[in-house]
C-alpha positions in Angstrom: 70.6 123.1 134.9 67.4 125.1 134.9 65.9 126.9 131.9 68.2 125.3 129.4 66.9 125.3 125.8 67.5 122.5 123.2 70.4 124.0 121.2 70.6 123.2 117.5 72.9 126.0 116.6 75.4 125.2 113.8 78.4 126.5 115.6 79.4 127.5 118.1 77.1 124.6 119.1 75.9 122.7 122.1 78.3 121.4 124.7 77.5 118.4 126.9 75.8 119.5 130.1 78.2 117.4 132.1 81.1 119.3 130.6 79.5 122.7 131.4 78.9 121.6 134.9 82.5 120.6 135.4 83.7 123.9 133.9 81.5 125.7 136.4 82.8 123.7 139.3 86.4 124.3 138.4 86.2 127.8 137.0 87.4 129.8 140.1 89.9 127.3 141.5 91.4 124.8 139.0 93.0 121.7 140.6 93.6 123.6 143.9 95.8 126.2 142.2 93.8 129.0 143.7 93.1 130.5 140.3 91.1 129.8 137.1 92.4 127.9 134.2 91.6 131.2 132.3 94.5 132.7 134.3 96.9 129.8 134.2 100.2 130.0 132.3 100.4 127.8 129.2 103.9 126.9 130.5 102.5 125.5 133.8 102.4 121.8 134.7 98.6 122.1 135.0 98.2 123.2 131.3 100.9 120.7 130.2 98.7 117.9 131.7 95.7 119.2 129.8 97.6 119.4 126.5 99.1 115.9 126.9 95.7 114.4 127.9 93.9 115.9 124.9 96.6 114.6 122.5 96.4 111.1 124.0 92.6 111.0 123.9 92.6 112.1 120.2 95.0 109.4 119.3 93.0 106.8 121.4 89.7 107.6 119.8 91.1 107.8 116.3 93.1 104.6 116.5 96.3 106.4 115.6 99.8 106.1 117.1 103.2 107.8 117.0 103.1 108.1 113.2 100.8 111.1 113.8 101.2 114.5 115.4 98.3 116.2 117.1 98.2 120.0 117.2 96.0 122.6 118.8 96.3 125.9 117.0 94.4 129.1 116.6 93.0 130.9 113.6 90.0 128.6 112.9 89.7 126.0 110.1 89.7 128.9 107.6 93.3 129.6 108.4 94.2 126.0 107.5 92.9 126.7 104.0 96.2 128.7 103.6 98.4 126.6 105.9 97.9 123.5 103.8 99.0 124.8 100.3 101.7 127.0 101.9 103.2 123.9 103.4 102.4 121.1 100.9 101.9 122.6 97.5 105.3 122.8 95.9 106.3 125.5 93.4 105.2 124.2 90.0 103.2 121.4 91.5 99.4 120.9 91.6 97.0 120.1 94.4 93.6 118.4 93.7 90.5 119.6 95.4 86.9 118.4 95.5 84.2 121.1 95.7 81.2 119.9 97.6 79.9 123.1 99.2 80.6 126.5 100.6 83.6 125.6 102.8 85.1 123.4 100.2 84.8 126.2 97.7 86.5 128.6 100.1 89.4 126.2 100.5 89.8 126.0 96.7 89.8 129.8 96.4 92.5 130.2 99.0 94.7 127.5 97.5 94.4 129.1 94.1 96.1 132.2 95.6 99.1 130.1 96.5 99.6 127.7 93.6 98.1 125.4 91.0 94.8 123.8 91.8 93.1 121.0 89.9 89.4 120.6 90.5 89.1 116.9 90.9 85.3 117.0 91.1 82.4 119.3 92.0 78.7 118.9 92.9 78.0 122.5 92.1 76.0 121.5 89.0 73.2 120.3 91.2 73.6 123.0 93.8 75.8 120.9 96.1 73.0 118.4 96.8 75.1 115.3 96.5 78.6 113.8 97.2 80.6 112.4 94.3 81.7 108.8 94.1 85.3 107.9 93.7 84.7 106.9 90.1 83.5 110.5 89.3 86.7 112.1 90.5 89.6 113.1 88.3 92.7 113.0 90.4 96.0 113.6 88.6 98.7 111.1 89.5 101.2 113.8 90.4 98.9 115.6 92.8 100.6 116.9 95.9 97.5 116.0 97.8 93.7 115.6 97.5 91.6 117.9 99.7 88.0 117.1 100.6 85.5 118.4 103.1 83.9 115.5 105.0 80.6 117.2 106.0 78.9 120.2 104.5 77.1 122.2 107.2 75.2 124.5 104.9 73.9 122.1 102.2 73.6 119.1 104.5 75.7 116.5 102.7 78.4 114.2 104.0 81.0 111.7 102.7 80.1 108.2 103.8 82.7 106.5 101.7 86.1 108.3 101.2 88.0 108.2 98.0 90.8 105.8 97.6 93.8 108.0 96.7 96.4 105.3 96.7 99.8 107.1 97.0 98.3 110.6 96.9 98.0 112.1 100.5 94.4 112.6 101.5 93.7 115.9 103.4 90.3 116.4 105.0 88.4 119.3 106.6 86.4 117.5 109.3 85.3 120.6 111.2 81.6 119.6 111.4 81.8 115.8 111.9 85.1 114.9 113.6 84.8 112.3 116.3 81.1 111.7 115.6 81.6 108.2 114.2 84.2 105.5 113.8 86.4 105.9 110.8 89.8 104.6 109.6 91.5 107.9 110.5 94.9 106.5 109.7 94.2 106.6 105.9 94.4 110.5 106.1 97.6 112.4 105.8 96.1 115.5 107.4 92.9 116.1 109.2 91.9 119.5 110.5 88.8 120.7 112.4 87.5 123.8 114.1 86.4 122.5 117.6 83.3 124.6 117.9 80.9 122.0 116.5 81.8 118.6 117.9 84.7 119.0 120.3 84.5 122.3 122.2 84.2 126.0 122.0 85.4 128.3 119.2 89.1 129.4 119.4 91.0 126.1 118.8 91.5 124.1 115.7 92.6 120.5 115.9 95.2 119.3 113.3 96.1 115.6 112.9 99.2 115.4 110.8 101.0 112.3 109.6 104.8 112.4 110.2 105.8 111.2 106.7 103.6 114.0 105.2 105.2 116.6 107.4 108.5 115.7 105.8 107.2 117.1 102.5 106.8 120.6 103.9 108.0 123.4 101.7 111.2 125.2 102.8 111.5 128.8 104.0 108.0 129.3 105.3 106.9 132.2 107.6 107.5 130.9 111.1 103.9 130.9 112.3 102.6 129.3 109.0 105.1 126.4 109.2 103.6 123.2 110.7 107.1 122.2 111.9 107.1 125.2 114.2 104.0 123.9 116.0 105.1 120.3 116.0 108.5 121.1 117.4 106.9 123.0 120.3 103.9 120.7 120.9 101.5 123.6 120.0 103.3 125.8 122.6 105.4 128.0 120.3 103.1 130.9 121.2 100.3 131.2 123.7 97.7 128.7 122.8 93.9 129.1 123.3 94.2 127.6 126.8 90.6 127.7 127.9 89.4 126.2 124.5 91.9 123.3 124.8 90.8 122.8 128.4 87.2 122.5 127.3 88.1 120.3 124.4 89.9 117.9 126.8 86.8 117.7 129.0 84.7 116.9 125.9 87.1 114.1 124.9 86.9 112.7 128.5 83.1 112.9 128.2 83.2 110.8 125.0 85.5 108.3 126.8 83.0 108.0 129.6 80.2 107.3 127.1 82.2 104.4 125.8 84.2 106.0 123.0 83.4 106.7 119.3 81.6 103.4 118.9 78.9 104.3 121.5 78.8 107.9 120.3 78.2 106.7 116.8 75.1 104.8 117.9 73.7 107.9 119.5 74.5 110.0 116.4 72.8 107.5 114.2 69.7 107.4 116.4 69.4 111.2 116.4 69.7 111.5 112.6 67.3 108.6 112.0 64.6 110.3 114.1 64.7 113.5 112.0 65.1 111.8 108.6 62.2 109.4 109.5 60.1 112.5 110.0 61.1 113.8 106.6 60.4 110.5 104.9 57.0 110.1 106.6 55.8 113.6 105.6 57.7 114.3 102.3 55.1 116.7 101.1 55.5 118.9 104.1 59.1 118.3 105.2 61.1 118.1 102.0 64.7 117.0 102.3 67.1 119.0 100.2 69.8 116.5 99.4 70.2 113.1 97.7 69.4 110.3 100.2 72.8 108.6 99.8 74.5 111.9 100.6 72.5 112.9 103.7 74.5 114.4 106.5 74.3 112.8 110.0 75.2 116.2 111.5 73.2 118.8 109.6 69.7 117.8 108.5 68.5 120.4 105.9 64.8 120.6 104.8 62.2 123.0 103.3 58.6 123.5 104.1 55.8 124.3 101.6 56.4 128.0 102.0 58.9 130.5 103.4 56.2 131.8 105.7 55.8 128.4 107.3 59.5 128.1 107.7 59.7 131.4 109.5 56.7 130.4 111.6 58.4 127.1 112.6 61.6 128.9 113.6 59.6 131.4 115.8 57.3 128.8 117.3 60.4 126.5 117.9 62.2 129.2 119.8 59.1 129.9 121.9 59.0 126.1 122.7 62.7 126.0 123.7 64.2 124.8 120.4 67.0 127.2 119.3 69.0 127.4 116.0 66.6 125.8 113.6 66.9 128.4 110.9 68.7 127.4 107.8 71.9 129.2 106.7 71.2 132.7 105.3 72.5 131.7 101.9 70.0 128.9 101.4 67.1 129.4 103.8 64.9 126.6 105.0 65.3 124.7 108.2 68.5 123.0 109.5 68.6 120.7 112.5 72.2 120.3 113.6 72.9 117.2 115.6 76.5 117.6 116.9 78.0 115.6 119.7 76.7 117.9 122.4 73.1 117.6 121.3 71.5 114.9 123.4 69.2 112.2 122.0 66.3 113.7 123.9 66.7 116.9 121.9 66.2 115.1 118.6 63.2 113.2 120.1 61.6 116.4 121.4 62.2 118.5 118.3 60.7 115.8 116.1 57.6 115.7 118.3 57.4 119.5 118.0 57.8 119.4 114.2 55.2 116.7 113.8 52.7 118.7 115.9 53.6 121.8 113.8 52.8 119.9 110.7 49.4 118.8 112.0 48.5 122.3 113.0 49.5 123.8 109.7 
């Protein structure tokens, strides 16, 4: 594709070029139906095939079987902040949460509107620049579940070793790093992720839900906020985000063609090493903002010697074809997001640009 920039936007983020090409090819006439998938009924066999394929691929990559349900729902990951305590925080019970950044904090605030929340740990004391170890967590034995956020897009931290919760269900917001590396996904009772960073466009949220956890759902929930509603209808109780699920399925097929999560992890690691090596080589100019053992593989955050230089880098970067390098408005600085759709070449080229910028300034 001509005139394409290198897209480092934090979300919606880059999609693989191969996926965009396929969407373009199929857009007007999907599978010889004579119409676009955008126009196709969610009750049609064509969409049923897409839905089934996406479920199967999620299970294949995550190494999970029939003990899990896979759902594709609307409302974004933020809606899951409410779904989870509504379904799994019993009256009089307590849910444990770990606060490691903006989105984890938002999840805590929503849960507190619904029931009792115990803060099992927080890295707010050092401005969310690190991830807590399991030994630093205080998890009550009677917790209904423990909620964590695996990757923190704004501060640039990531869990590299997940807490051992024993018999307490582990719930995880993986919106910004799902399917970027190999994990033991079966240890989680519930995983949810907005697709718009690693798996597709905005509009669909993936929910991976263990069947024995579903059995603990609270009774008498509003129909649309009851996980059982969506499980019983295979995410088709109401009209799903058809085009978003279609694109997600293409992204999953693209991952399969790469060789699965093992091969994708190698690419992810290579991308993050390129950027962190630049930071470590020039620490007086490119200052990393988080503790080294907590560095995110998805969102590399850094500061330059002055805000003026940061603004200049963003402007010069855009002029040179590098889009989305500005840090989140709440923290400033620079952020290089390295989601699945960002090719290795993009990391190589932006590192060259940043090194040249350093030399010139």
